N, C-alpha and C positions, 0 to 999 in steps of 0.2 A: 414467467416470460424469457428471462434468461436463466439457465440451469448453472452454469460455471463460465469462467474468464480464464484465460492462460497467457502468460507473458514468457518470453524466451530469456534465458541467463545464461551465461557462458562458464561458472562455476558453480554447481550445483550443491555443493557442500556449503560455500562461504553464502549463497543465497538463502540456503535453507535456514542458516544460523540467523542471518539478516531478517527474514521475513517472521521467523519464530519470535525473534524480540520484538518487533513491530506490531505484528498482528495480535499479540498476546494482549496487548494494551487496548484492543478492542473486542476481546472475547473469541478470537480465533484460535484454535489449535491445530498443531499439524495432525491431520488424520490418517493420511495414506502416503508411504513412499515408496517407489519403484526405482528400478535402476537409473531412470532417466528422468522422472517427474517427482513432483511431491505435492500434494493436496493439502490445502488448509481450509477450515470451516467450522461451523459451530455443531450442525448435526450430520453434516455430509460435506465432501471437498468442494467448495464453490469457487475458490482461487487455485489455480496451479501455476508452478513454476516449471518450465520444462527445459531441459538441457539442450542448449545449441552451442556446444564449444567454440564454433566456427565462427558465430556471428559477431559483427562488429558492434562496438557500443551504440546505443541511439544518439542522432545528432541533437544538438542543444534544443532544437524546438521539436524533435522527433520522438518516436517512441510511442509505447503504448500508453494510455491514460486510463486509470482504473481509480474509481472512487469508492470508498466504503463509508458507510452509515454508522456512525459515532452515536451513543446515546447523550453524552455530555459534552460539555467543553472541555472539561478536565480529561476526557478520553481523546479527544483530539489534540490538546496540548501534550499529552503523555506520547501518542501515536508520532509526535514531530520530534519529540526529545529524543525516543528512542531510536528513530531514523538516524539521527544525526549521532549519536553514541555508538552506532553499529555501521558506519561506513557511508550512509545516505549522505545526500546534498538538499540543503534548502532550496525550496523552488516556491516558497510562499510562506511567510511565517503565520501561526495561528492568528486568526482575526475573522471580524465581520467583513463581508465583501457584499455592500449593499448593491453592486451591479449584477449580482447573481439571484438578488430577491432579499425581501425583508427577513432579518433573523438568521440569516445563511452564514454561518461559522466554520470555517474549513481552514487546513493547512495543506501544503502541497511539499512533496519531496519527491526526489529523484532518486530512485535505487541505484544498487552498483553498476548496473548496466544500461542506465540512462531512462528507464520508463519513468514516467510521470504517475506519481502514486498518491491519492487524495483522501483525506478523511473528512467528514461533514457532519453537522449537526445542525439542527434548525431551532433555534431560540425564540420564544416568544417575549419580547421586550414590552416592558410596563409603559 
C-alpha cells in the first residue's frame, strides 16, 4: 500500500545520527545516503529523512506523524529511551493506550525537528 514515507529535517547529519540510534531499536538500518536524503529500512529504504535546512521546526501540535511497528513491548521501550538519549522529546511514555484498541502498546516522541514518531506493538493480554 505505502512504499515509503519521508520527513523534513533541518540538519541532515544530526538527524541521521538520531534516527540511526532510534530506528536500530526496531530493526531498521541506514540503507542509503545521498547528499540531501538518507533512507532507513529493513530490506529497502522505507523511511527517508530529507534535508530542508530552511524549514521551521514543527509547531507543538504539528509536524508529521509516522508510526513504526515493533515486535515487542521491549522494543517500544527501547525506541523511546533511545530517542530521549539522542535529543528527542517525550510525547507519550511507553504504555497501553486502550483508547486506540485492546492491546495497543505504544510510545510517542518528537524528533529534533518536531515530527511526531511512534512505535507500536499489539499485545494479547490474558
